[in-house]
N, C-alpha and C positions, 0 to 999 in steps of 0.2 A: 725148872723151866722145860717146857715141851720141846722135843727135837725139832719139830716143824718151825717153831718160833725162832730157834737158834739159826736154822737154815735161812729163814726169811730175813732175819737181821743181818746175817752174813752176806746175803745176796744184795740187800739194800746198801750195805757198807761198800761192797764191791763196785756197785754202780756209781755211788757218790765219789768214791776215791778215784775211780777211772775217769769220771768227768772232770774232776778237779785237776788231776795230773795231766790229762790231755790238753786242757787249756794252758797249763803251766809250761809243759814241754813244747807245745806248738810255738809259744813265744820264744823259747830258747832256740828251737830249730830254725824258725823263721819261715816255715812252710808247713802245710797240712800233710801229715803222714800218720801211719799207724805204727806204733812201736810197742815196747814192753809194758807200757801202762795198761794195755788191754788184758794183761795176765791177771789183773785184779778181779776180772769178771769170773774167774774160776775159784774165787774165795770159798763158796759153799762146798766145792769139791774138796778143797784142802781141809776144811772143817770136818767133813765126813771122814777123810783119811786119818786125821788125828784122832777122831772119836773111835774109829775102828782099832787103831793102834793102842789106845789107852784102855779101851773097854774090851779086852780080850778075855773071853770066858771059855 
C-alpha cells in the first residue's frame, strides 16, 4: 500500500473518530467544549512517527 494512501486513511479515521467522540462526550459533559477527543486529528502524525521508528535504515 502506498504511503499517501495510509496517511489519507489515517486522516479520515481521525476525523471520523473525532466527530463520533465529540458527540459522545458532549452528551456526557452536558455542554459544548473542546477536549482530548480532538487529539485524534493528529493520527496521521502518529502514523508517520511509528513509520519512522519501525523503518530505520
